[in-house]
Backbone as ProteinMPNN parsed JSONL, in Angstrom:
{"seq_chain_A": "MNASPSAVLRLSVGATSTTLALDAPPAAPRHWAWPIGTATLWPQRVDGPSPVAIENAIQAVEDQIERVARDVPAGSRLVMAAEALSPLQRGGAIAGLDQGAIALAQIEREYQSLAARSMGAPSARAFGFDDPSGDALVLILRECLHHLGLDAVHLAT", "coords_chain_A": {"N_chain_A": [[103.414, 100.228, 140.824], [102.889, 97.133, 142.639], [104.412, 94.047, 143.398], [102.178, 91.02, 143.257], [100.966, 88.319, 143.182], [98.771, 86.6, 143.731], [96.705, 88.786, 142.744], [93.747, 89.503, 140.718], [92.48, 90.416, 137.967], [89.781, 91.246, 136.209], [88.231, 91.203, 133.122], [85.771, 92.62, 131.335], [84.118, 92.834, 128.116], [82.152, 94.629, 126.289], [79.787, 95.611, 123.713], [79.708, 98.688, 124.024], [80.942, 99.491, 126.353], [83.305, 98.907, 128.752], [84.36, 96.871, 131.478], [86.709, 96.578, 134.327], [87.291, 94.464, 137.238], [89.434, 94.725, 140.124], [90.888, 92.372, 142.468], [92.516, 91.94, 145.151], [93.988, 90.837, 147.092], [95.518, 91.845, 150.256], [93.974, 94.112, 150.082], [90.92, 96.3, 149.403], [88.089, 95.348, 147.268], [88.303, 96.286, 143.669], [86.903, 98.539, 141.168], [86.172, 99.601, 137.963], [84.826, 101.371, 135.068], [85.036, 101.424, 132.016], [84.116, 104.223, 128.857], [84.144, 102.504, 126.538], [83.842, 100.606, 124.084], [83.599, 97.272, 121.956], [82.308, 97.764, 119.862], [82.842, 100.806, 119.298], [84.779, 101.637, 119.149], [85.356, 102.228, 116.208], [84.091, 102.104, 113.37], [82.151, 99.19, 112.971], [83.652, 96.831, 110.492], [83.449, 94.06, 107.725], [86.154, 94.479, 106.236], [87.821, 95.402, 108.068], [89.411, 98.016, 110.134], [90.61, 101.095, 109.36], [93.742, 102.44, 109.415], [94.341, 105.196, 110.845], [91.941, 104.699, 112.25], [92.499, 102.847, 113.831], [94.739, 104.027, 115.327], [93.274, 105.92, 116.468], [91.941, 104.429, 118.148], [93.742, 103.232, 119.776], [94.43, 105.261, 121.414], [92.556, 105.989, 122.705], [91.743, 103.563, 124.379], [94.189, 103.903, 125.508], [94.091, 106.181, 127.355], [92.269, 105.244, 128.408], [93.295, 103.028, 130.061], [95.973, 104.553, 131.487], [94.079, 105.69, 133.578], [93.471, 103.488, 135.474], [96.129, 102.157, 135.698], [98.083, 102.464, 137.663], [97.35, 101.288, 139.948], [96.965, 98.644, 139.598], [98.561, 95.656, 140.714], [101.596, 94.682, 139.834], [102.336, 91.199, 138.134], [99.73, 90.354, 138.394], [96.833, 88.94, 137.308], [95.107, 88.644, 134.434], [92.033, 88.275, 134.013], [89.42, 86.952, 131.384], [85.658, 85.93, 130.951], [85.457, 82.983, 129.189], [83.334, 83.154, 127.259], [83.301, 85.341, 126.38], [85.604, 85.473, 124.754], [84.609, 84.909, 122.465], [84.8, 86.882, 120.055], [87.171, 86.305, 118.77], [87.501, 84.269, 117.25], [88.006, 82.047, 114.292], [86.885, 80.297, 111.894], [85.397, 78.945, 114.203], [87.277, 78.655, 116.112], [89.708, 79.35, 118.299], [92.884, 80.723, 117.712], [95.915, 80.028, 119.221], [95.245, 79.505, 121.644], [95.266, 78.48, 124.409], [96.193, 75.809, 126.989], [93.811, 76.922, 128.514], [94.723, 79.854, 128.282], [95.289, 82.89, 126.505], [98.278, 83.43, 124.986], [100.43, 86.846, 125.346], [102.333, 87.084, 123.255], [100.597, 85.492, 121.149], [98.341, 87.372, 121.1], [99.696, 89.554, 120.564], [100.606, 89.085, 117.921], [98.216, 88.667, 116.774], [97.133, 91.447, 116.481], [99.292, 92.436, 115.026], [98.498, 91.21, 112.469], [95.926, 92.766, 112.12], [96.603, 95.224, 111.9], [98.01, 95.002, 109.732], [96.407, 94.112, 107.619], [94.435, 96.555, 108.019], [96.177, 98.101, 106.214], [95.834, 97.111, 103.78], [97.502, 95.156, 103.293], [97.635, 92.24, 101.036], [98.674, 90.196, 101.523], [97.293, 89.297, 104.526], [94.992, 89.363, 104.461], [93.351, 87.087, 104.333], [92.71, 86.663, 107.161], [91.234, 87.874, 108.679], [88.896, 87.614, 111.516], [85.905, 85.674, 112.44], [83.519, 87.162, 113.558], [83.503, 90.67, 112.957], [83.869, 92.2, 115.322], [85.9, 91.056, 116.703], [88.603, 92.019, 115.931], [88.842, 95.012, 117.173], [88.343, 93.936, 119.883], [90.875, 92.557, 119.868], [92.933, 94.639, 119.853], [92.141, 96.244, 122.273], [92.563, 94.041, 124.461], [95.244, 93.881, 123.619], [96.371, 96.291, 124.416], [95.875, 96.306, 126.796], [97.317, 94.257, 128.081], [100.045, 95.237, 127.713], [100.376, 97.811, 128.582], [99.748, 97.041, 131.479], [101.676, 95.527, 132.154], [101.184, 92.646, 131.611], [101.145, 89.53, 130.984], [99.528, 87.224, 129.555], [95.826, 86.367, 128.584], [93.482, 84.788, 130.432], [91.328, 82.238, 130.518], [88.366, 82.441, 132.588], [87.478, 80.359, 135.535]], "CA_chain_A": [[103.164, 98.764, 140.698], [103.54, 96.348, 143.99], [104.243, 92.804, 142.805], [101.016, 90.691, 143.87], [100.714, 87.031, 142.104], [97.221, 86.314, 143.464], [95.584, 89.677, 142.242], [93.109, 88.975, 139.927], [91.948, 91.841, 137.264], [88.494, 90.575, 135.178], [87.882, 92.262, 132.369], [84.33, 92.323, 130.61], [84.457, 93.605, 127.187], [81.3, 94.795, 125.708], [80.023, 96.153, 122.491], [79.469, 100.023, 123.75], [81.642, 99.677, 127.537], [84.247, 97.914, 129.36], [84.801, 97.22, 133.15], [87.306, 95.922, 135.368], [87.6, 94.429, 138.621], [90.443, 93.795, 140.571], [90.442, 91.767, 143.652], [94.136, 92.061, 145.288], [93.766, 90.76, 148.97], [94.335, 92.502, 151.108], [92.992, 95.795, 149.512], [89.852, 96.102, 148.942], [88.112, 94.93, 145.584], [88.363, 97.769, 142.728], [85.806, 98.28, 140.091], [86.25, 100.418, 136.755], [84.093, 101.12, 134.41], [85.114, 102.586, 130.594], [83.047, 104.064, 128.017], [84.832, 102.131, 125.16], [83.551, 98.824, 123.722], [84.089, 96.625, 120.844], [81.321, 98.598, 118.737], [82.541, 102.203, 119.675], [86.073, 102.469, 118.742], [85.489, 102.743, 115.07], [82.784, 101.65, 112.494], [82.429, 97.525, 112.222], [83.304, 96.507, 108.935], [83.738, 93.222, 107.305], [87.274, 94.566, 106.053], [88.357, 95.696, 109.255], [89.448, 99.612, 110.511], [91.547, 102.12, 108.622], [94.969, 102.703, 110.202], [93.465, 106.037, 111.544], [90.853, 104.225, 113.126], [93.563, 101.898, 114.926], [95.464, 105.282, 115.782], [92.483, 106.976, 117.261], [91.188, 103.719, 119.093], [95.143, 102.959, 120.925], [94.66, 106.647, 122.197], [91.104, 105.931, 123.73], [92.101, 102.452, 125.089], [95.865, 103.996, 126.538], [93.44, 106.962, 128.331], [91.235, 104.619, 130.194], [94.44, 102.083, 130.88], [96.088, 105.176, 132.715], [93.445, 105.894, 135.031], [93.647, 102.218, 136.444], [97.02, 101.384, 135.828], [98.829, 102.547, 139.059], [96.321, 100.506, 141.238], [97.026, 97.465, 139.242], [99.637, 95.334, 141.185], [102.804, 93.721, 139.03], [102.023, 89.917, 138.488], [98.163, 90.524, 138.558], [96.645, 87.829, 136.107], [94.099, 89.537, 133.493], [90.974, 86.884, 133.196], [88.218, 86.883, 131.128], [84.884, 84.601, 130.55], [85.344, 82.357, 127.705], [82.494, 83.675, 125.924], [83.789, 86.962, 125.836], [86.74, 85.532, 123.927], [84.453, 84.375, 121.569], [84.824, 87.455, 118.843], [88.425, 85.946, 118.479], [87.324, 82.675, 116.89], [87.827, 81.947, 113.201], [86.318, 79.063, 111.675], [85.191, 78.328, 115.234], [88.408, 78.242, 116.979], [90.575, 80.403, 118.626], [94.476, 80.489, 117.866], [96.811, 80.382, 120.481], [94.389, 79.14, 123.113], [96.398, 77.163, 125.137], [95.788, 75.639, 128.629], [93.478, 77.903, 129.122], [95.247, 81.051, 128.115], [95.948, 83.275, 125.15], [99.493, 84.514, 125.755], [100.981, 88.001, 124.733], [102.66, 86.975, 121.903], [100.137, 85.558, 120.045], [97.686, 88.638, 121.01], [100.81, 90.557, 119.342], [100.677, 88.493, 116.572], [96.401, 89.159, 115.942], [96.989, 92.789, 116.341], [99.562, 93.007, 113.44], [97.53, 90.999, 111.284], [95.102, 93.907, 112.176], [97.327, 96.586, 111.185], [98.277, 94.654, 107.933], [95.066, 94.343, 107.123], [94.151, 98.259, 107.453], [97.096, 98.736, 105.566], [95.614, 97.022, 102.252], [98.232, 93.825, 102.668], [97.236, 91.25, 100.448], [98.847, 88.49, 102.43], [96.613, 89.59, 105.727], [93.534, 89.554, 104.123], [92.218, 85.8, 105.041], [93.152, 86.477, 108.549], [90.238, 88.416, 109.917], [87.729, 87.044, 112.65], [84.441, 85.463, 111.975], [83.152, 88.805, 114.041], [84.56, 91.725, 113.104], [84.716, 92.937, 116.497], [87.13, 90.636, 117.366], [89.527, 93.5, 115.782], [88.617, 95.651, 118.509], [88.511, 93.05, 121.236], [92.351, 92.443, 120.043], [93.476, 96.169, 120.194], [91.574, 96.61, 123.874], [93.547, 92.917, 124.822], [96.993, 94.002, 123.518], [96.79, 97.281, 124.937], [96.024, 95.964, 128.518], [98.412, 93.596, 128.108], [101.247, 95.902, 127.194], [100.273, 98.625, 129.601], [99.844, 96.898, 132.667], [102.471, 94.321, 132.394], [100.407, 91.58, 132.131], [101.682, 88.018, 130.212], [98.372, 86.728, 128.884], [94.477, 86.571, 128.902], [93.392, 83.611, 131.211], [89.977, 81.833, 130.896], [87.973, 82.218, 133.974], [87.084, 79.396, 135.738]], "C_chain_A": [[103.698, 97.823, 141.494], [103.104, 94.954, 143.394], [102.981, 92.013, 143.733], [100.351, 89.369, 142.815], [99.434, 86.464, 142.074], [96.704, 87.468, 143.351], [95.269, 89.401, 140.978], [92.122, 90.419, 139.084], [91.367, 90.953, 136.304], [88.362, 91.796, 134.528], [86.837, 92.052, 131.859], [84.67, 93.353, 129.374], [83.185, 93.746, 126.401], [81.101, 95.293, 124.534], [80.206, 97.943, 122.769], [80.315, 100.301, 125.55], [82.42, 98.396, 128.017], [84.047, 98.153, 130.843], [85.5, 96.182, 133.438], [87.01, 95.784, 136.546], [88.922, 94.115, 139.078], [90.07, 93.496, 141.947], [92.109, 91.34, 143.788], [94.326, 91.988, 146.692], [95.358, 91.433, 149.386], [93.777, 93.594, 151.08], [91.687, 95.472, 148.897], [89.244, 96.002, 147.345], [88.131, 96.23, 144.982], [87.519, 97.53, 141.931], [86.172, 99.65, 139.364], [85.09, 100.334, 135.865], [84.319, 102.343, 132.763], [84.065, 103.118, 129.387], [83.371, 103.731, 126.542], [84.253, 100.643, 125.208], [84.246, 98.403, 122.284], [83.252, 97.363, 119.309], [81.709, 100.471, 118.949], [84.047, 102.579, 119.347], [86.976, 102.626, 116.938], [84.424, 101.513, 114.28], [83.1, 99.976, 112.489], [82.233, 97.45, 110.894], [83.896, 95.254, 108.758], [85.37, 93.354, 107.077], [88.296, 95.366, 106.948], [88.566, 97.481, 109.466], [90.725, 100.05, 109.63], [92.547, 102.173, 109.456], [94.745, 103.739, 111.197], [92.956, 105.738, 112.313], [91.895, 103.804, 114.514], [93.908, 102.85, 115.869], [94.978, 105.698, 117.083], [92.236, 105.815, 118.516], [92.705, 103.497, 120.667], [94.869, 104.203, 121.626], [93.632, 106.382, 123.333], [91.007, 104.98, 124.657], [93.167, 103.406, 126.137], [95.169, 104.836, 127.44], [92.9, 106.249, 129.527], [92.201, 103.451, 131.166], [95.016, 103.059, 131.6], [95.49, 105.894, 133.532], [93.571, 104.656, 136.244], [95.441, 101.703, 136.439], [98.201, 101.614, 137.269], [98.298, 101.374, 139.938], [96.25, 98.772, 140.974], [98.812, 96.73, 139.936], [100.384, 94.486, 140.021], [102.314, 92.432, 139.165], [100.706, 89.945, 138.463], [97.885, 89.168, 136.843], [95.159, 88.568, 135.595], [93.431, 87.93, 133.563], [89.757, 87.597, 132.376], [87.666, 85.588, 130.977], [85.152, 84.251, 128.971], [84.491, 82.54, 126.993], [82.55, 84.654, 125.299], [84.918, 86.81, 124.548], [86.212, 85.411, 122.321], [84.757, 85.015, 120.055], [86.466, 86.997, 117.856], [88.431, 84.68, 117.67], [87.406, 83.21, 115.2], [87.724, 80.952, 112.974], [86.064, 78.477, 112.706], [86.237, 77.913, 116.525], [88.981, 79.643, 117.158], [92.016, 80.079, 118.84], [95.035, 80.81, 119.031], [96.059, 79.824, 121.648], [95.373, 77.704, 123.443], [96.485, 77.128, 126.51], [95.174, 76.699, 129.192], [93.808, 79.79, 128.819], [95.424, 81.757, 126.757], [97.176, 84.156, 125.691], [99.93, 85.639, 124.992], [101.267, 88.274, 123.934], [101.544, 86.295, 120.746], [99.011, 86.641, 120.015], [98.284, 89.756, 120.082], [100.514, 90.183, 117.798], [99.382, 88.632, 116.099], [96.364, 90.638, 115.676], [98.0, 92.713, 114.832], [99.386, 92.419, 112.185], [96.448, 92.035, 111.023], [95.369, 94.641, 111.308], [97.992, 96.111, 109.628], [97.23, 95.054, 106.889], [94.212, 95.798, 106.736], [95.078, 98.758, 106.563], [96.946, 98.177, 103.935], [96.551, 95.636, 102.37], [97.351, 92.73, 102.16], [97.418, 89.947, 101.351], [97.869, 88.128, 103.575], [95.172, 89.433, 105.421], [92.49, 88.405, 104.423], [92.389, 85.666, 106.536], [92.207, 87.466, 109.288], [89.636, 87.65, 110.728], [86.524, 86.758, 111.963], [83.445, 86.488, 112.601], [84.16, 89.576, 113.67], [84.467, 92.411, 114.289], [85.496, 92.378, 117.425], [88.331, 91.59, 117.469], [90.023, 94.3, 117.178], [88.864, 94.894, 119.689], [90.221, 92.971, 121.252], [93.145, 93.41, 120.686], [92.874, 96.088, 121.668], [92.946, 95.607, 124.559], [94.849, 93.114, 124.912], [97.759, 95.485, 124.004], [96.977, 97.03, 126.607], [96.958, 95.549, 128.973], [99.846, 94.681, 128.332], [101.14, 96.859, 128.336], [100.427, 98.391, 130.932], [100.538, 95.728, 132.639], [102.235, 93.259, 132.634], [101.186, 90.867, 130.835], [100.35, 87.405, 129.326], [96.903, 86.77, 129.904], [93.988, 85.462, 129.47], [91.629, 83.464, 131.027], [89.309, 82.054, 132.45], [87.373, 80.996, 134.254], [86.124, 78.889, 136.774]], "O_chain_A": [[104.872, 97.51, 141.293], [101.974, 94.652, 143.01], [102.83, 92.402, 144.891], [99.492, 89.488, 141.942], [98.889, 85.973, 141.086], [95.758, 87.415, 144.138], [96.111, 89.103, 140.131], [91.303, 91.162, 139.624], [91.996, 90.109, 135.665], [88.355, 92.95, 134.956], [86.73, 90.827, 131.813], [85.299, 94.403, 129.509], [83.066, 92.774, 125.654], [82.157, 95.564, 123.964], [80.768, 98.58, 121.878], [80.207, 101.462, 125.944], [82.203, 97.217, 127.735], [83.698, 99.206, 131.376], [85.23, 95.045, 133.051], [86.488, 96.725, 137.145], [89.566, 93.263, 138.466], [89.198, 94.103, 142.568], [92.789, 90.708, 142.979], [94.751, 92.911, 147.387], [96.255, 91.366, 148.546], [93.105, 94.046, 152.008], [91.446, 94.585, 148.078], [89.834, 96.493, 146.383], [87.991, 97.237, 145.676], [87.189, 96.353, 141.785], [86.432, 100.666, 140.009], [84.391, 99.321, 135.871], [83.937, 103.492, 132.542], [83.195, 102.323, 129.031], [83.026, 104.4, 125.568], [84.244, 99.816, 126.12], [85.138, 98.997, 121.679], [83.607, 97.395, 118.13], [80.824, 101.3, 118.733], [84.419, 103.751, 119.303], [88.112, 102.879, 116.536], [84.153, 100.369, 114.643], [84.167, 99.544, 112.053], [81.255, 97.767, 110.218], [84.872, 95.044, 109.478], [86.04, 92.478, 107.624], [89.361, 95.851, 106.566], [87.759, 98.188, 108.863], [91.659, 99.308, 109.327], [92.157, 101.868, 110.583], [94.89, 103.417, 112.377], [93.201, 106.283, 113.389], [91.995, 104.247, 115.658], [93.566, 102.741, 117.046], [95.525, 105.841, 118.176], [92.312, 106.172, 119.692], [92.64, 103.582, 121.893], [95.216, 104.07, 122.799], [93.813, 106.518, 124.543], [90.369, 105.195, 125.688], [92.94, 103.568, 127.336], [95.421, 104.491, 128.595], [92.928, 106.375, 130.751], [92.052, 103.095, 132.335], [94.775, 102.795, 132.778], [96.088, 106.71, 134.233], [93.712, 104.793, 137.459], [95.831, 100.87, 137.258], [99.009, 100.759, 137.632], [99.062, 100.634, 140.559], [95.76, 97.907, 141.7], [99.916, 97.207, 139.672], [99.743, 93.674, 139.354], [101.783, 92.224, 140.256], [100.527, 88.738, 138.62], [98.543, 88.823, 135.862], [94.289, 88.953, 136.376], [93.961, 86.847, 133.315], [89.249, 88.661, 132.73], [88.276, 84.522, 130.884], [85.087, 84.942, 127.954], [84.668, 82.116, 125.851], [82.141, 84.974, 124.183], [85.112, 87.632, 123.652], [86.864, 85.642, 121.303], [84.932, 84.31, 119.061], [86.754, 87.282, 116.694], [89.508, 84.112, 117.488], [87.045, 84.321, 114.811], [88.386, 80.205, 113.695], [86.363, 77.285, 112.627], [86.07, 77.177, 117.497], [88.833, 80.672, 116.499], [92.436, 79.401, 119.777], [94.692, 81.742, 119.757], [96.674, 79.825, 122.715], [95.839, 76.653, 123.001], [96.772, 78.102, 127.205], [95.652, 77.369, 130.107], [93.085, 80.715, 129.187], [95.75, 81.009, 125.835], [97.184, 85.125, 126.45], [99.82, 85.449, 123.781], [100.942, 89.341, 123.412], [101.67, 86.589, 119.557], [98.639, 86.91, 118.873], [97.766, 90.514, 119.262], [100.269, 90.896, 116.825], [99.314, 88.739, 114.874], [95.665, 91.085, 114.766], [97.505, 92.907, 113.722], [99.85, 92.805, 111.112], [96.049, 92.216, 109.872], [94.793, 94.851, 110.241], [98.339, 96.83, 108.691], [97.148, 95.807, 105.918], [93.608, 96.104, 105.708], [94.853, 99.87, 106.084], [97.655, 98.595, 103.019], [96.34, 94.882, 101.42], [96.394, 92.342, 102.831], [96.648, 89.063, 101.726], [97.55, 86.95, 103.738], [94.31, 89.398, 106.299], [91.291, 88.533, 104.668], [92.205, 84.578, 107.081], [92.454, 87.809, 110.444], [90.083, 86.523, 110.514], [86.112, 87.448, 111.031], [82.401, 86.588, 111.956], [85.358, 89.395, 113.884], [85.134, 93.446, 114.271], [85.799, 92.807, 118.538], [88.927, 91.932, 118.49], [91.027, 94.254, 117.89], [89.68, 95.336, 120.497], [90.869, 93.221, 122.269], [93.839, 93.261, 121.692], [93.797, 95.59, 122.312], [93.987, 96.076, 125.018], [95.578, 92.756, 125.837], [98.947, 95.809, 124.026], [97.859, 97.407, 127.378], [97.563, 96.0, 129.945], [100.506, 94.601, 129.368], [101.994, 96.64, 129.195], [101.048, 99.176, 131.648], [99.96, 94.773, 133.157], [102.74, 92.656, 133.581], [101.705, 91.485, 129.906], [100.633, 87.188, 128.148], [96.734, 87.001, 131.101], [94.097, 84.679, 128.526], [90.825, 84.349, 131.321], [89.998, 81.735, 133.42], [86.731, 80.461, 133.35], [85.817, 77.698, 136.8]]}, "name": "protein", "num_of_chains": 1, "seq": "MNASPSAVLRLSVGATSTTLALDAPPAAPRHWAWPIGTATLWPQRVDGPSPVAIENAIQAVEDQIERVARDVPAGSRLVMAAEALSPLQRGGAIAGLDQGAIALAQIEREYQSLAARSMGAPSARAFGFDDPSGDALVLILRECLHHLGLDAVHLAT"}
């Protein structure tokens, strides 16, 4: 990966597919479509996925990231539409949304909560999202941020 602070990677996660659009001048724009989404990683349940379902989902997302990682420049900015992040709400608010971005550390905390809930940890039961698809969105965001070397999800302006 080459450093490119002006590169923007737009991510759109739907129920059955995910699209990425990379704008990294002077290179031509790139687009990818993934056959995964918030409703395809595991069956949607209020109590969340099982540990095995999470592991399988991680592998599915990593397989897709592997196809694009070498084309995403270091220092790229991951951007999503604000409404696309709505599954991450709890009580109508998104935890960790600060100055138009959610940091990797916050996404990691949400993932750790998901993992604890999947294991049946009583202390994590109260930390589910208002929308069950928030769990899958957190997993997709976490894997993208980690494997593409990005530090936050920014709201599109």
